[in-house]
C-alpha positions in Angstrom: 4.5 50.3 3.3 6.8 51.0 0.4 10.4 52.1 0.9 10.8 55.4 2.5 11.5 58.2 0.0 14.6 60.4 0.5 14.1 63.9 -0.8 15.4 67.4 -0.7 12.3 68.9 -2.2 10.0 71.1 -0.1 7.2 70.7 -2.6 7.4 66.9 -2.4 7.4 67.0 1.4 4.4 69.3 1.4 2.5 67.0 -1.0 3.0 64.0 1.2 2.0 65.8 4.3 -1.1 67.3 2.7 -2.3 63.8 1.8 -2.0 62.5 5.3 1.6 61.1 5.0 4.5 61.1 7.4 7.7 63.0 6.6 10.8 63.3 8.8 11.8 66.9 9.0 15.1 68.5 10.1 15.1 71.0 12.9 17.9 72.6 15.0 17.3 70.3 17.9 16.6 66.8 16.4 14.9 65.4 13.4 11.1 65.3 13.9 8.5 63.0 12.5 5.9 65.3 10.9 2.2 64.9 10.2 -0.6 67.5 9.8 -1.6 68.6 13.2 -5.3 68.8 12.2 -5.5 65.2 10.8 -6.3 62.5 13.4 -5.5 59.6 11.1 -2.1 61.1 10.2 -1.4 61.7 13.9 -2.4 58.1 14.7 0.2 56.9 12.1 2.9 58.8 14.1 2.2 56.7 17.1 2.1 53.5 15.1 5.4 54.2 13.2 7.3 55.1 16.4 5.7 52.6 18.7 4.9 55.6 20.8 2.7 55.3 23.9 -0.7 56.8 23.4 -0.5 59.0 26.5 2.6 60.8 25.3 1.5 64.2 23.8 3.0 65.7 20.6 4.4 69.1 19.8 2.9 71.3 17.1 5.4 73.1 14.9 4.5 76.5 13.3 6.1 78.7 10.7 4.9 82.0 12.3 3.6 83.4 15.5 0.3 84.1 13.7 -0.1 80.3 13.1 -0.1 79.5 16.8 -3.8 80.5 16.8 -4.5 77.5 14.6 -3.9 75.2 17.5 -4.2 77.2 20.8 -7.1 78.8 22.5 -5.3 81.7 24.2 -1.8 83.1 24.7 -0.7 84.8 27.9 1.1 88.1 27.4 4.4 86.7 28.8 4.2 83.7 26.5 4.0 86.1 23.5 7.0 87.9 24.9 8.9 84.6 25.0 7.9 83.8 21.4 9.1 87.2 20.3 12.5 86.7 22.1 13.3 83.0 21.4 11.5 82.0 18.2 12.5 80.5 15.9 14.5 78.4 18.4 14.5 75.4 20.7 11.7 76.6 23.0 8.3 74.8 23.3 5.5 76.6 25.0 2.6 74.7 26.6 -0.7 76.6 26.0 -4.4 75.9 26.2 -5.5 73.9 23.2 -8.4 74.6 20.9 -11.3 72.2 21.4 -11.4 71.3 17.7 -7.9 69.8 17.6 -7.5 66.0 17.4 -7.1 64.3 20.8 -4.0 62.4 19.5 -2.1 65.8 19.4 -2.5 66.3 23.2 -2.9 62.7 24.5 -6.2 63.9 25.9 -4.8 66.9 27.8 -6.4 70.4 27.6 -3.0 71.9 26.6 -0.7 71.6 23.6 3.1 72.2 23.2 3.9 74.6 20.3 7.2 75.8 18.9 8.8 77.4 15.8 11.8 75.4 14.6 15.0 77.3 13.7 15.4 75.5 10.4 14.5 77.4 7.2 13.7 74.2 5.2 11.1 72.9 7.7 9.6 76.3 8.2 9.2 76.5 4.4 7.4 73.2 4.5 5.0 74.3 7.2 4.3 77.7 5.6 3.6 76.0 2.2 1.4 73.4 3.8 -0.7 76.1 5.5 -1.3 74.2 8.8 0.9 73.4 11.8 2.8 70.1 11.8 2.9 67.8 14.7 6.4 66.4 15.1 7.9 64.3 17.9 11.5 63.0 17.4 11.8 60.8 14.3 13.0 57.6 16.0 11.6 54.4 17.4 10.1 55.2 20.9 12.7 55.0 23.6 15.7 55.2 21.2 18.3 58.0 21.1 16.8 60.9 19.2 18.1 61.3 15.6 20.4 64.2 14.8 21.0 63.1 11.2 18.7 61.9 8.4 20.7 58.6 8.3 19.7 58.0 12.0 16.0 58.5 11.0 16.4 55.9 8.2 18.1 53.5 10.6 15.0 53.5 12.9 12.1 54.2 10.6 12.9 52.9 7.1 9.7 51.5 5.6 7.6 52.9 8.5 7.2 56.4 7.2 6.7 58.0 3.7 9.7 60.3 3.4 12.7 61.9 4.9 13.5 65.5 4.0 17.3 65.4 3.9 19.4 68.1 5.4 22.6 68.3 7.5 23.2 67.3 11.1 21.2 69.2 13.7 23.0 72.1 15.4 21.7 71.8 19.0 21.3 68.0 19.3 19.0 68.0 22.4 15.2 68.4 22.3 13.7 71.8 23.0 13.1 73.3 26.4 9.4 72.9 27.3 7.8 75.7 29.3 4.3 75.6 30.8 2.6 79.0 30.0 -0.8 78.2 31.4 -0.2 79.8 34.8 0.8 83.2 36.2 4.5 82.6 35.4 6.5 80.4 33.0 7.6 77.1 34.4 10.2 74.9 32.8 8.9 71.3 32.5 11.8 69.9 30.4 15.3 71.5 30.3 16.9 72.3 27.0 19.2 74.8 25.3 17.0 77.7 26.4 17.9 77.9 30.1 16.2 79.3 33.2 18.5 82.3 33.1 17.5 82.9 29.5 13.8 82.9 30.4 14.4 85.1 33.5 16.0 87.7 31.2 12.5 88.1 29.8 10.3 87.2 32.7 12.2 87.4 36.1 9.7 85.2 37.9 10.2 82.2 35.6 11.0 79.1 37.6 11.9 75.4 37.3 9.4 72.7 37.6 8.7 70.7 40.7 9.2 66.9 40.2 5.5 66.3 40.6 4.2 68.8 38.0 6.1 68.0 34.8 5.6 64.5 33.6 1.8 64.7 33.0 2.1 68.0 31.1 5.2 67.7 28.9 6.1 65.5 26.0 9.1 63.2 26.6 8.9 62.9 30.4 6.6 59.9 31.0 8.4 57.1 29.4 11.8 55.4 28.8 13.8 57.7 26.5 17.2 58.1 24.7 18.6 54.7 25.6 21.0 52.9 23.2 21.5 49.2 23.3 24.7 49.7 25.4 24.6 50.6 29.1 25.0 54.3 29.7 26.9 55.4 32.9 28.4 58.5 34.4 32.1 58.9 35.1 34.3 61.8 36.4 34.3 64.7 36.3 38.0 64.7 35.1 40.5 67.5 35.1 42.3 68.8 32.1 45.5 67.2 33.4 43.7 63.8 33.0 44.7 62.9 36.6 41.2 61.7 37.3 40.4 64.3 40.0 36.8 63.8 41.0 34.8 60.5 40.9 37.1 57.7 39.9 36.7 55.9 36.5 35.2 52.4 36.6 37.6 49.7 37.5 39.5 48.7 34.3 39.1 45.1 35.3 35.5 45.4 34.3 36.5 45.8 30.7 39.6 43.9 29.7 39.2 44.7 26.0 39.2 48.1 24.4 36.0 47.3 22.5 34.0 47.0 25.7 33.4 50.7 26.3 33.3 54.2 24.7 33.7 57.6 26.3 32.4 61.1 25.7 33.2 64.2 27.7 35.0 67.5 28.0 38.3 66.1 29.2 40.5 63.2 28.5 39.7 60.1 30.6 42.6 58.8 32.8 42.5 55.4 31.2 42.1 56.1 27.4 43.4 52.7 26.3 40.3 50.9 27.5 38.0 52.8 25.1 37.3 51.8 21.5 35.9 55.3 20.8 36.6 58.6 22.6 35.1 62.0 21.8 36.4 65.0 23.6 34.0 67.9 23.1 35.5 71.4 22.9 32.5 72.9 24.7 29.4 72.0 26.6 27.3 72.9 23.5 29.4 70.5 21.4 29.0 67.8 24.1 25.2 68.2 23.9 25.2 68.4 20.1 27.2 65.2 19.8 25.6 63.1 22.5 22.8 61.1 20.7 25.0 60.6 17.6 27.8 59.3 19.8 25.3 56.8 21.4 24.5 55.5 17.9 28.2 55.3 16.8 29.0 53.4 20.0 26.2 51.0 19.2 27.7 50.4 15.8 31.0 49.7 17.5 29.4 46.9 19.6 30.4 48.4 22.9 28.8 47.1 26.1 29.1 50.4 28.0 29.0 54.1 27.1 30.8 56.4 29.7 29.7 60.0 29.9 31.7 62.6 31.8 29.6 64.3 34.5 29.0 68.1 34.1 27.6 70.7 36.5 23.8 70.5 36.5 23.3 74.1 35.6 22.5 76.0 32.4 22.8 73.7 29.4 24.5 71.2 31.7 21.1 70.7 33.3 19.6 69.6 29.9 22.6 67.4 29.2 22.4 65.8 32.7 18.7 65.2 32.2 19.2 63.3 28.9 22.1 61.2 30.2 20.2 60.4 33.4 17.2 59.2 31.3 19.5 57.2 29.0 21.2 55.5 32.1 17.9 54.8 33.8 18.8 57.0 36.8 16.1 59.7 36.3 
């Protein structure tokens, strides 16, 4: 394949997608690798470009609630309520798929994940194209998800046709995935839309059981989010940096500053051992920075990335999920 095109043109992105090409698209969560959701050959190219396992379903992105009908068979009333409340936004709803949709979209399942991204540029592309766009994260399979167009180029240069350039993503973690095929909404993958958010619309919404998510949700079956360096939990630490909570790893494990990096909400008790430190001012900032920090740490050549542990509730649950997967402790 020729060099990947860098563009800021909606029209150019639409023309490439219309012809069966692959375009990396910005969203509020992470950059997605887009192809026409109704084109089996284009969808097959997504799996080839990413090295994505064939049993990992894709997510269809739409520009309007009306466009959902292009890919799904039916919409439960409570699912429509969630669309009205949270779209555009980082919420994917799993719904019964139309029989005429390509099998690559669903990995052979009878359901499909659908969402409306909160990014005007990408919605403009989908609207002008006139069909939904399938778009998993625009990275090599298993790698940290890309939150900048530069990260997309790092992983997929020469493997895809174009990157639609925009700024860094604002959420930084993939969307919340909610199963809407039963009587109540069930979270399959945590994200920025929390259980409490869902319960504000549908009080009976609940969290998945461990045995009911992996086969129904994108992004739960396979190795994900892992940089070249080891990822490990540390802390939590107090604002006085005294190290209250779980102790930091023994400094004798890393005699040189370049051996580790650290990201968290508080200063670590042993800052001199880290070549890179990022102190996030909020949980949302921690989540937004995580995957980019992984890539920066790789560039530093560190052997270990230390992440401060946070309470596993609200957005902290999504952050914990991603770090667990990156560390191999899921």
